[in-house]
C-alpha positions as a Markdown table, in Angstrom:
| # | Residue | x | y | z |
|---|---|---|---|---|
| 1 | Met | 73.5 | 90.1 | 86.0 |
| 2 | Ala | 73.0 | 93.2 | 88.9 |
| 3 | Lys | 75.5 | 94.7 | 90.6 |
| 4 | Asn | 72.7 | 95.7 | 93.4 |
| 5 | Ile | 74.6 | 98.6 | 94.1 |
| 6 | Tyr | 72.7 | 101.3 | 96.9 |
| 7 | Val | 73.9 | 104.7 | 97.6 |
| 8 | Glu | 72.1 | 106.5 | 100.0 |
| 9 | Gly | 72.7 | 109.8 | 102.3 |
| 10 | Ile | 72.1 | 109.5 | 106.1 |
| 11 | Asn | 71.2 | 112.9 | 107.7 |
| 12 | Glu | 73.3 | 112.6 | 111.2 |
| 13 | Ile | 76.4 | 114.1 | 112.5 |
| 14 | Pro | 79.8 | 111.6 | 111.2 |
| 15 | Val | 81.3 | 110.0 | 113.8 |
| 16 | Pro | 84.5 | 112.3 | 114.2 |
| 17 | Leu | 82.2 | 114.9 | 114.5 |
| 18 | Gly | 80.8 | 114.2 | 117.1 |
| 19 | Lys | 81.0 | 114.4 | 121.3 |
| 20 | Val | 82.9 | 110.5 | 122.3 |
| 21 | Glu | 85.0 | 108.3 | 120.0 |
| 22 | Leu | 86.5 | 105.4 | 121.2 |
| 23 | Val | 89.9 | 103.8 | 118.9 |
| 24 | Glu | 91.8 | 101.1 | 119.7 |
| 25 | Arg | 94.9 | 99.2 | 118.0 |
| 26 | Lys | 96.6 | 96.3 | 119.2 |
| 27 | Gly | 100.2 | 96.6 | 118.0 |
| 28 | Ile | 102.4 | 93.7 | 115.8 |
| 29 | Gly | 103.8 | 92.2 | 119.0 |
| 30 | His | 100.0 | 91.6 | 121.0 |
| 31 | Pro | 99.2 | 88.2 | 120.7 |
| 32 | Asp | 95.9 | 88.3 | 118.5 |
| 33 | Ser | 98.2 | 90.4 | 116.0 |
| 34 | Val | 100.8 | 87.8 | 115.8 |
| 35 | Ala | 98.4 | 84.8 | 114.7 |
| 36 | Asp | 96.8 | 87.6 | 112.2 |
| 37 | Ala | 100.5 | 88.1 | 111.0 |
| 38 | Leu | 101.1 | 84.6 | 111.1 |
| 39 | Ala | 97.5 | 82.9 | 109.3 |
| 40 | Glu | 98.2 | 86.2 | 106.3 |
| 41 | Gln | 101.7 | 84.7 | 106.1 |
| 42 | Val | 100.7 | 81.3 | 105.5 |
| 43 | Ser | 98.4 | 82.3 | 102.9 |
| 44 | Arg | 100.2 | 84.5 | 101.0 |
| 45 | Ala | 103.1 | 81.8 | 101.0 |
| 46 | Leu | 100.7 | 79.2 | 100.3 |
| 47 | Cys | 99.6 | 81.4 | 97.2 |
| 48 | Lys | 103.0 | 81.9 | 96.0 |
| 49 | Met | 104.0 | 78.2 | 95.9 |
| 50 | Tyr | 100.7 | 76.8 | 94.1 |
| 51 | Arg | 101.3 | 79.2 | 91.5 |
| 52 | Lys | 104.9 | 78.1 | 91.5 |
| 53 | Glu | 103.8 | 74.5 | 91.5 |
| 54 | Ile | 100.2 | 74.6 | 89.8 |
| 55 | Gly | 99.9 | 78.0 | 87.9 |
| 56 | Thr | 97.2 | 79.2 | 90.3 |
| 57 | Val | 96.4 | 79.7 | 93.3 |
| 58 | Leu | 94.5 | 76.8 | 94.7 |
| 59 | His | 91.7 | 76.8 | 97.6 |
| 60 | His | 92.4 | 77.3 | 101.1 |
| 61 | Asn | 92.1 | 79.0 | 104.1 |
| 62 | Thr | 94.5 | 79.2 | 107.4 |
| 63 | Asp | 92.6 | 81.9 | 109.4 |
| 64 | Glu | 92.6 | 79.5 | 112.4 |
| 65 | Thr | 96.3 | 79.9 | 114.0 |
| 66 | Gln | 96.7 | 79.8 | 117.2 |
| 67 | Ile | 98.8 | 80.7 | 120.0 |
| 68 | Ala | 99.0 | 79.1 | 123.8 |
| 69 | Ala | 101.2 | 81.5 | 126.2 |
| 70 | Gly | 104.4 | 80.1 | 127.7 |
| 71 | Gln | 106.6 | 80.6 | 130.6 |
| 72 | Ser | 108.9 | 83.4 | 131.6 |
| 73 | Asn | 111.4 | 85.1 | 134.2 |
| 74 | Pro | 112.1 | 88.2 | 133.6 |
| 75 | Arg | 114.4 | 90.0 | 135.2 |
| 76 | Phe | 116.5 | 93.3 | 134.7 |
| 77 | Gly | 120.0 | 92.9 | 133.0 |
| 78 | Gly | 118.5 | 90.2 | 131.3 |
| 79 | Gly | 115.8 | 87.1 | 132.1 |
| 80 | Cys | 115.4 | 83.8 | 130.5 |
| 81 | Val | 111.9 | 82.0 | 128.8 |
| 82 | Val | 111.2 | 78.7 | 130.8 |
| 83 | Asp | 108.5 | 77.3 | 128.9 |
| 84 | Pro | 108.4 | 77.8 | 124.8 |
| 85 | Val | 105.3 | 79.6 | 123.3 |
| 86 | Tyr | 103.0 | 77.3 | 121.6 |
| 87 | Ile | 101.8 | 78.3 | 117.9 |
| 88 | Leu | 99.3 | 76.0 | 116.3 |
| 89 | Leu | 99.1 | 77.1 | 112.4 |
| 90 | Val | 95.2 | 75.7 | 111.6 |
| 91 | Gly | 93.7 | 75.6 | 108.7 |
| 92 | Arg | 92.3 | 73.6 | 105.2 |
| 93 | Ala | 94.8 | 73.7 | 102.0 |
| 94 | Thr | 94.6 | 71.9 | 98.7 |
| 95 | Thr | 97.2 | 69.4 | 99.8 |
| 96 | His | 96.7 | 66.9 | 96.8 |
| 97 | Val | 96.5 | 67.5 | 92.7 |
| 98 | Lys | 95.6 | 64.4 | 91.1 |
| 99 | Asp | 98.1 | 62.1 | 92.3 |
| 100 | Arg | 100.8 | 64.7 | 93.3 |
| 101 | Ser | 101.3 | 66.0 | 96.7 |
| 102 | Leu | 102.2 | 69.7 | 97.5 |
| 103 | Pro | 104.2 | 71.0 | 100.2 |
| 104 | Cys | 101.6 | 72.9 | 102.0 |
| 105 | Lys | 103.0 | 72.2 | 105.6 |
| 106 | Pro | 106.7 | 72.8 | 105.3 |
| 107 | Thr | 105.8 | 76.0 | 102.8 |
| 108 | Ala | 103.7 | 77.5 | 106.1 |
| 109 | Leu | 106.2 | 76.5 | 108.9 |
| 110 | Arg | 108.9 | 77.8 | 106.7 |
| 111 | Ala | 107.1 | 81.3 | 106.4 |
| 112 | Ala | 105.8 | 81.5 | 109.9 |
| 113 | Arg | 109.2 | 81.1 | 111.3 |
| 114 | Asp | 110.5 | 83.6 | 108.6 |
| 115 | Tyr | 108.2 | 86.2 | 110.1 |
| 116 | Leu | 109.1 | 85.2 | 113.7 |
| 117 | Arg | 112.4 | 85.7 | 113.1 |
| 118 | Lys | 112.3 | 89.1 | 111.1 |
| 119 | Thr | 109.9 | 90.9 | 113.1 |
| 120 | Phe | 110.8 | 89.9 | 116.5 |
| 121 | Pro | 114.5 | 90.5 | 117.2 |
| 122 | Asn | 114.1 | 89.8 | 121.1 |
| 123 | Leu | 112.9 | 86.3 | 120.5 |
| 124 | Asp | 114.8 | 83.2 | 119.4 |
| 125 | Ala | 112.2 | 81.4 | 116.9 |
| 126 | Asp | 114.6 | 78.3 | 117.0 |
| 127 | Ser | 113.9 | 77.7 | 120.8 |
| 128 | Glu | 111.4 | 80.0 | 122.3 |
| 129 | Val | 108.5 | 79.0 | 120.2 |
| 130 | Ile | 107.0 | 75.4 | 119.4 |
| 131 | Leu | 105.8 | 75.8 | 116.0 |
| 132 | Asp | 103.0 | 73.3 | 114.9 |
| 133 | Ala | 101.2 | 73.0 | 111.4 |
| 134 | Arg | 97.6 | 71.0 | 111.0 |
| 135 | Ile | 96.6 | 72.3 | 107.9 |
| 136 | Gly | 94.6 | 69.3 | 105.5 |
| 137 | Gln | 92.7 | 68.9 | 102.8 |
| 138 | Gly | 89.7 | 71.4 | 102.8 |
| 139 | Ser | 86.2 | 70.0 | 102.0 |
| 140 | Asp | 84.3 | 69.0 | 99.0 |
| 141 | Asp | 81.8 | 71.4 | 99.0 |
| 142 | Leu | 83.9 | 74.4 | 98.9 |
| 143 | Arg | 86.4 | 73.6 | 96.8 |
| 144 | Gly | 83.7 | 72.7 | 94.5 |
| 145 | Val | 82.7 | 76.8 | 94.4 |
| 146 | Tyr | 86.2 | 77.6 | 94.5 |
| 147 | Gln | 86.7 | 78.0 | 90.6 |
| 148 | Thr | 89.1 | 81.1 | 89.8 |
| 149 | Ser | 87.9 | 81.9 | 86.3 |
| 150 | Lys | 84.5 | 82.5 | 87.7 |
| 151 | Phe | 85.4 | 84.3 | 91.1 |
| 152 | Leu | 82.6 | 82.5 | 93.2 |
| 153 | Ala | 81.9 | 83.5 | 96.4 |
| 154 | Asn | 82.3 | 80.9 | 99.3 |
| 155 | Asp | 80.4 | 82.2 | 102.1 |
| 156 | Thr | 77.0 | 83.8 | 102.4 |
| 157 | Ser | 78.9 | 87.0 | 104.1 |
| 158 | Phe | 79.4 | 90.3 | 104.3 |
| 159 | Gly | 82.2 | 92.6 | 104.7 |
| 160 | Val | 82.4 | 96.6 | 106.6 |
| 161 | Gly | 84.7 | 99.5 | 105.7 |
| 162 | Tyr | 84.9 | 103.0 | 106.0 |
| 163 | Ala | 86.3 | 106.7 | 105.3 |
| 164 | Pro | 88.1 | 109.0 | 105.9 |
| 165 | Tyr | 90.5 | 108.2 | 108.8 |
| 166 | Ser | 89.2 | 110.7 | 111.5 |
| 167 | Leu | 92.3 | 112.5 | 113.5 |
| 168 | Thr | 91.5 | 110.0 | 116.6 |
| 169 | Asp | 91.9 | 107.0 | 114.3 |
| 170 | Arg | 95.1 | 108.6 | 112.9 |
| 171 | Val | 96.8 | 108.9 | 116.1 |
| 172 | Val | 96.3 | 105.3 | 117.2 |
| 173 | Leu | 97.3 | 104.3 | 114.5 |
| 174 | Glu | 100.4 | 106.0 | 113.9 |
| 175 | Thr | 101.7 | 106.0 | 117.6 |
| 176 | Glu | 101.9 | 102.1 | 117.1 |
| 177 | Glu | 103.4 | 102.5 | 113.9 |
| 178 | Phe | 105.8 | 105.5 | 115.8 |
| 179 | Ile | 106.6 | 103.1 | 119.0 |
| 180 | Asn | 107.2 | 99.8 | 116.5 |
| 181 | Gly | 109.0 | 101.6 | 113.8 |
| 182 | Lys | 111.6 | 104.6 | 114.1 |
| 183 | Leu | 111.7 | 104.5 | 118.0 |
| 184 | Lys | 113.3 | 101.0 | 117.6 |
| 185 | Asn | 116.1 | 102.8 | 116.6 |
| 186 | Ile | 116.3 | 105.2 | 119.5 |
| 187 | Met | 115.0 | 103.0 | 122.0 |
| 188 | Lys | 115.9 | 99.0 | 122.4 |
| 189 | Gly | 114.2 | 98.3 | 125.3 |
| 190 | Thr | 111.1 | 99.1 | 123.7 |
| 191 | Gly | 109.0 | 95.7 | 123.0 |
| 192 | Gln | 106.8 | 94.9 | 120.1 |
| 193 | Asp | 103.6 | 94.4 | 121.9 |
| 194 | Val | 102.1 | 97.7 | 121.9 |
| 195 | Lys | 98.4 | 98.6 | 122.1 |
| 196 | Val | 96.9 | 102.0 | 122.3 |
| 197 | Met | 93.7 | 103.0 | 123.1 |
| 198 | Ala | 91.9 | 106.2 | 122.6 |
| 199 | Ser | 89.4 | 108.1 | 124.1 |
| 200 | Arg | 88.5 | 111.1 | 122.8 |
| 201 | Val | 85.5 | 113.4 | 124.2 |
| 202 | Gly | 85.1 | 116.8 | 122.4 |
| 203 | Lys | 88.6 | 118.2 | 121.9 |
| 204 | Asn | 90.0 | 116.5 | 124.6 |
| 205 | Leu | 91.6 | 113.5 | 123.7 |
| 206 | Thr | 93.4 | 111.0 | 126.4 |
| 207 | Leu | 96.0 | 108.0 | 124.6 |
| 208 | Thr | 96.2 | 105.1 | 126.9 |
| 209 | Val | 99.7 | 103.3 | 125.7 |
| 210 | Ala | 100.7 | 99.7 | 127.3 |
| 211 | Cys | 104.1 | 98.8 | 125.7 |
| 212 | Ala | 106.2 | 95.7 | 126.7 |
| 213 | Met | 109.8 | 96.6 | 127.8 |
| 214 | Val | 112.8 | 94.4 | 127.5 |
| 215 | Asp | 114.6 | 93.4 | 130.3 |
| 216 | Lys | 118.2 | 92.9 | 129.3 |
| 217 | Tyr | 118.0 | 96.6 | 127.9 |
| 218 | Leu | 117.0 | 97.7 | 131.6 |
| 219 | Asp | 120.2 | 97.3 | 134.5 |
| 220 | Asp | 117.6 | 98.2 | 136.9 |
| 221 | Glu | 114.2 | 99.8 | 138.7 |
| 222 | Ser | 115.4 | 103.0 | 138.0 |
| 223 | Ala | 116.6 | 102.3 | 134.2 |
| 224 | Tyr | 112.9 | 100.9 | 133.5 |
| 225 | Val | 111.1 | 104.2 | 135.3 |
| 226 | Ser | 113.6 | 106.0 | 133.0 |
| 227 | Ala | 113.2 | 104.7 | 129.7 |
| 228 | Val | 109.6 | 104.2 | 130.4 |
| 229 | Gln | 109.7 | 108.2 | 130.9 |
| 230 | Glu | 111.4 | 109.0 | 127.6 |
| 231 | Leu | 108.8 | 106.7 | 126.1 |
| 232 | Lys | 106.3 | 108.8 | 127.1 |
| 233 | Asp | 108.2 | 112.0 | 126.3 |
| 234 | Arg | 108.7 | 110.7 | 122.9 |
| 235 | Val | 104.9 | 109.4 | 121.8 |
| 236 | Tyr | 104.0 | 112.3 | 123.3 |
| 237 | Asp | 105.8 | 114.6 | 121.1 |
| 238 | Asn | 105.1 | 112.4 | 118.2 |
| 239 | Ala | 101.1 | 112.5 | 118.7 |
| 240 | Leu | 101.5 | 116.4 | 118.7 |
| 241 | Lys | 102.7 | 116.2 | 115.6 |
| 242 | Ile | 99.6 | 114.1 | 114.3 |
| 243 | Val | 97.2 | 116.4 | 116.1 |
| 244 | Lys | 98.7 | 119.7 | 115.6 |
| 245 | Asn | 96.5 | 122.4 | 117.4 |
| 246 | Asp | 92.9 | 120.8 | 116.5 |
| 247 | Leu | 93.2 | 118.2 | 119.8 |
| 248 | Lys | 94.2 | 118.6 | 123.3 |
| 249 | Val | 96.3 | 115.3 | 124.3 |
| 250 | Lys | 96.9 | 113.8 | 127.6 |
| 251 | Leu | 98.8 | 110.6 | 127.4 |
| 252 | Glu | 99.2 | 107.6 | 129.7 |
| 253 | Val | 101.6 | 104.8 | 129.7 |
| 254 | Asn | 101.9 | 101.2 | 131.4 |
| 255 | Thr | 99.0 | 102.7 | 133.8 |
| 256 | Gly | 99.5 | 98.7 | 135.5 |
| 257 | Asp | 102.9 | 99.4 | 137.1 |
| 258 | Asn | 103.1 | 99.9 | 140.5 |
| 259 | Ile | 106.9 | 101.0 | 141.6 |
| 260 | Lys | 105.6 | 100.5 | 145.1 |
| 261 | Lys | 105.0 | 97.1 | 144.8 |
| 262 | Lys | 108.0 | 95.8 | 142.5 |
| 263 | Val | 105.2 | 95.7 | 139.0 |
| 264 | Phe | 106.5 | 96.0 | 135.9 |
| 265 | Tyr | 105.4 | 95.3 | 132.3 |
| 266 | Leu | 109.3 | 93.9 | 131.8 |
| 267 | Thr | 109.8 | 91.2 | 129.6 |
| 268 | Cys | 112.1 | 88.9 | 128.0 |
| 269 | Thr | 111.7 | 88.9 | 124.5 |
| 270 | Gly | 109.4 | 92.0 | 123.8 |
| 271 | Leu | 106.1 | 90.5 | 123.7 |
| 272 | Ser | 103.4 | 89.4 | 126.4 |
| 273 | Gln | 102.9 | 85.7 | 124.8 |
| 274 | Glu | 105.8 | 84.5 | 126.4 |
| 275 | Gln | 103.5 | 84.1 | 129.4 |
| 276 | Gly | 100.3 | 84.9 | 130.3 |
| 277 | Asp | 98.7 | 86.4 | 127.1 |
| 278 | Asp | 97.1 | 84.2 | 124.8 |
| 279 | Gly | 96.2 | 85.1 | 120.9 |
| 280 | Ser | 93.7 | 84.1 | 118.2 |
| 281 | Val | 93.2 | 84.7 | 114.7 |
| 282 | Gly | 89.9 | 87.7 | 114.1 |
| 283 | Arg | 90.3 | 88.9 | 117.6 |
| 284 | Gly | 92.0 | 92.2 | 117.5 |
| 285 | Asn | 92.4 | 94.7 | 114.5 |
| 286 | Arg | 90.0 | 94.6 | 111.8 |
| 287 | Ala | 91.6 | 95.2 | 108.2 |
| 288 | Asn | 91.8 | 98.8 | 108.9 |
| 289 | Gly | 94.2 | 98.4 | 111.6 |
| 290 | Leu | 91.9 | 99.6 | 114.1 |
| 291 | Ile | 88.9 | 98.3 | 116.3 |
| 292 | Thr | 86.5 | 101.4 | 115.6 |
| 293 | Pro | 83.0 | 100.6 | 118.3 |
| 294 | Tyr | 81.6 | 103.6 | 117.3 |
| 295 | Arg | 82.0 | 102.8 | 113.4 |
| 296 | Pro | 80.5 | 99.6 | 111.0 |
| 297 | Met | 82.7 | 96.7 | 112.3 |
| 298 | Ser | 82.5 | 92.8 | 110.5 |
| 299 | Met | 83.1 | 90.4 | 113.0 |
| 300 | Glu | 84.9 | 88.2 | 110.4 |
| 301 | Ala | 88.8 | 87.3 | 110.6 |
| 302 | Thr | 90.1 | 88.9 | 107.6 |
| 303 | Ser | 94.2 | 87.2 | 107.8 |
| 304 | Gly | 94.3 | 84.2 | 106.0 |
| 305 | Lys | 91.4 | 83.7 | 103.9 |
| 306 | Asn | 92.0 | 82.8 | 101.0 |
| 307 | Pro | 92.1 | 86.4 | 98.6 |
| 308 | Ile | 90.3 | 84.9 | 95.4 |
| 309 | Thr | 86.9 | 83.5 | 96.9 |
| 310 | His | 86.4 | 84.3 | 100.3 |
| 311 | Ile | 84.4 | 87.3 | 100.8 |
| 312 | Gly | 85.3 | 87.5 | 104.7 |
| 313 | Lys | 88.6 | 88.6 | 103.2 |
| 314 | Ile | 87.9 | 90.1 | 99.4 |
| 315 | Phe | 84.8 | 92.1 | 100.4 |
| 316 | Asn | 86.3 | 93.7 | 103.9 |
| 317 | Ile | 89.4 | 95.0 | 102.0 |
| 318 | Met | 87.5 | 95.9 | 99.4 |
| 319 | Ser | 84.7 | 98.0 | 101.1 |
| 320 | Arg | 87.7 | 100.0 | 103.1 |
| 321 | Leu | 89.5 | 100.6 | 99.4 |
| 322 | Ile | 85.5 | 101.9 | 97.9 |
| 323 | Ala | 85.0 | 103.9 | 100.9 |
| 324 | Asp | 88.6 | 105.6 | 100.0 |
| 325 | Asp | 87.9 | 106.2 | 96.9 |
| 326 | Val | 84.4 | 107.6 | 97.9 |
| 327 | Ala | 85.9 | 109.5 | 100.6 |
| 328 | Lys | 88.3 | 111.4 | 98.0 |
| 329 | Lys | 85.5 | 112.2 | 95.7 |
| 330 | Val | 83.1 | 113.9 | 97.8 |
| 331 | Ser | 83.7 | 116.4 | 101.2 |
| 332 | Pro | 86.3 | 115.5 | 103.8 |
| 333 | Asp | 83.7 | 116.0 | 106.4 |
| 334 | Val | 81.5 | 113.2 | 105.2 |
| 335 | Glu | 81.7 | 110.2 | 107.0 |
| 336 | Val | 81.5 | 107.3 | 104.1 |
| 337 | Arg | 79.9 | 103.7 | 105.5 |
| 338 | Val | 80.6 | 100.7 | 103.0 |
| 339 | Arg | 78.5 | 97.3 | 103.6 |
| 340 | Leu | 79.4 | 94.4 | 101.0 |
| 341 | Leu | 77.0 | 91.3 | 101.0 |
| 342 | Ser | 77.6 | 88.1 | 99.0 |
| 343 | Gln | 75.9 | 84.8 | 98.4 |
| 344 | Ile | 77.9 | 81.4 | 98.3 |
| 345 | Gly | 78.4 | 80.0 | 94.6 |
| 346 | Lys | 77.4 | 83.0 | 93.4 |
| 347 | Pro | 80.1 | 85.5 | 91.9 |
| 348 | Val | 81.9 | 87.8 | 93.8 |
| 349 | Thr | 81.5 | 90.7 | 91.1 |
| 350 | His | 78.0 | 90.7 | 91.5 |
| 351 | Pro | 77.1 | 90.7 | 95.3 |
| 352 | Leu | 73.6 | 90.6 | 96.7 |
| 353 | Asn | 73.9 | 94.2 | 98.9 |
| 354 | Ala | 76.5 | 96.7 | 97.5 |
| 355 | Asn | 75.0 | 99.5 | 100.0 |
| 356 | Val | 77.3 | 103.0 | 100.7 |
| 357 | Gln | 76.1 | 105.3 | 102.8 |
| 358 | Leu | 77.2 | 109.3 | 102.9 |
| 359 | Val | 76.8 | 110.8 | 106.1 |
| 360 | Thr | 76.5 | 114.3 | 106.3 |
| 361 | Lys | 74.3 | 117.4 | 107.8 |
| 362 | Asp | 74.6 | 118.2 | 104.3 |
| 363 | Leu | 73.0 | 116.3 | 101.7 |
| 364 | Thr | 72.7 | 119.2 | 98.9 |
| 365 | Gln | 75.1 | 117.5 | 96.6 |
| 366 | Leu | 74.0 | 113.6 | 97.4 |
| 367 | Pro | 72.6 | 113.3 | 93.6 |
| 368 | Lys | 76.4 | 113.9 | 92.5 |
| 369 | Trp | 77.8 | 111.7 | 95.2 |
| 370 | Lys | 75.3 | 109.1 | 94.4 |
| 371 | Lys | 76.8 | 108.9 | 90.7 |
| 372 | Asp | 80.3 | 109.0 | 91.6 |
| 373 | Ala | 79.9 | 106.4 | 94.2 |
| 374 | Glu | 78.0 | 103.9 | 92.2 |
| 375 | Ala | 80.8 | 104.0 | 89.5 |
| 376 | Ile | 83.4 | 103.4 | 92.3 |
| 377 | Val | 81.8 | 100.8 | 93.2 |
| 378 | Glu | 81.3 | 99.2 | 89.9 |
| 379 | Asp | 84.8 | 99.4 | 88.9 |
| 380 | Trp | 86.0 | 98.0 | 92.0 |
| 381 | Leu | 83.6 | 94.8 | 91.6 |
| 382 | Asp | 85.1 | 94.6 | 87.8 |
| 383 | Asn | 88.4 | 94.2 | 88.9 |
| 384 | Val | 88.0 | 92.3 | 92.0 |
| 385 | Asp | 91.6 | 90.4 | 90.4 |
| 386 | Lys | 93.2 | 93.8 | 91.7 |
| 387 | Ile | 92.0 | 92.8 | 95.5 |
| 388 | Thr | 93.4 | 89.7 | 95.2 |
| 389 | Asp | 96.9 | 91.1 | 93.6 |
| 390 | Met | 97.3 | 93.2 | 96.1 |
| 391 | Ile | 96.8 | 90.6 | 98.8 |
| 392 | Ile | 99.4 | 88.4 | 97.5 |
| 393 | Asp | 101.7 | 90.9 | 97.3 |
| 394 | Gly | 101.2 | 92.0 | 100.7 |
| 395 | Lys | 100.2 | 95.4 | 99.8 |
| 396 | Val | 97.1 | 96.2 | 101.7 |
| 397 | Arg | 96.7 | 95.6 | 105.4 |
| 398 | Thr | 94.3 | 92.6 | 106.9 |
| 399 | Phe | 95.0 | 93.8 | 110.8 |
């Protein structure tokens, strides 16, 4: 059975070498990212529960998590949440095997609450969140195509990936990871709800950062202003380490603030979902962790889908891994774009269309690159089970 691999050269300027580039990342505390994370944590927990109870991963999809914002009263020195955030864990799962019931809802609730406790230290996951699970038995037709031994695709859909990351991609991703990583040891007043947007025009890069600040660590307006300035200074220094002398950086932080009118990005929990911002799976970062309007993207939500037959997950992750491997084989100035298309009920290992585009103004080495790319695609398709294990073990990002 043919794998339908098509490799082509595209004679145009790669995006990183073009004049304009826009890149965005919604940080781990953004409501859409929280929804993505919970959906993925629930799926991984179900996979492990199924393996323990049954010996294999059973059909499930938990990619419809919804977050309804609560109400809060932040104030300098410490405010309070007055109405909890409501989080609905929605999806389909195999809840019964013959006459045996499986603990799907308890597994989902435990995984979600554990993630909230571990990730958001300023959130009381018991009193400031209402967690609800509405996970029921899946449809007969989708469970019918779910045969792990055959890896049959559960949808006619596609996945998209590209490589390598541009410098703009890197500075956006690494800026959010810096704020929600190393910086937390220095500045507890910074929350996890961080959004980073980059606009590159030629060699000029404008970074806009929004970061929720935590009220209990800031005594007054002056402390807030000082903290935001310190945040700006530290983020700017970190950005310069990434771009070196290749780009000129301009940084703006919390541009919605209006000190004269007493408008501050102040929160009790470091999360905007405490008041005003809802969240849904699939509305944020793509599987590579970014939102990139100048690159090919899939509208599919990656988080929460099952890691064995759901193309919306497998092919979005696999396409990125293929692109990474191909990019290592060709010139660093070549932009690699990968698109994988499945047909429902057909083997995941044999897509209807596996397309690799090599974007460059110099296609003199295309014959060699084409051969390398075809081999890489075929190897990943023949080893799709590696993708499944990487997902369950949390070794690949989905948002």
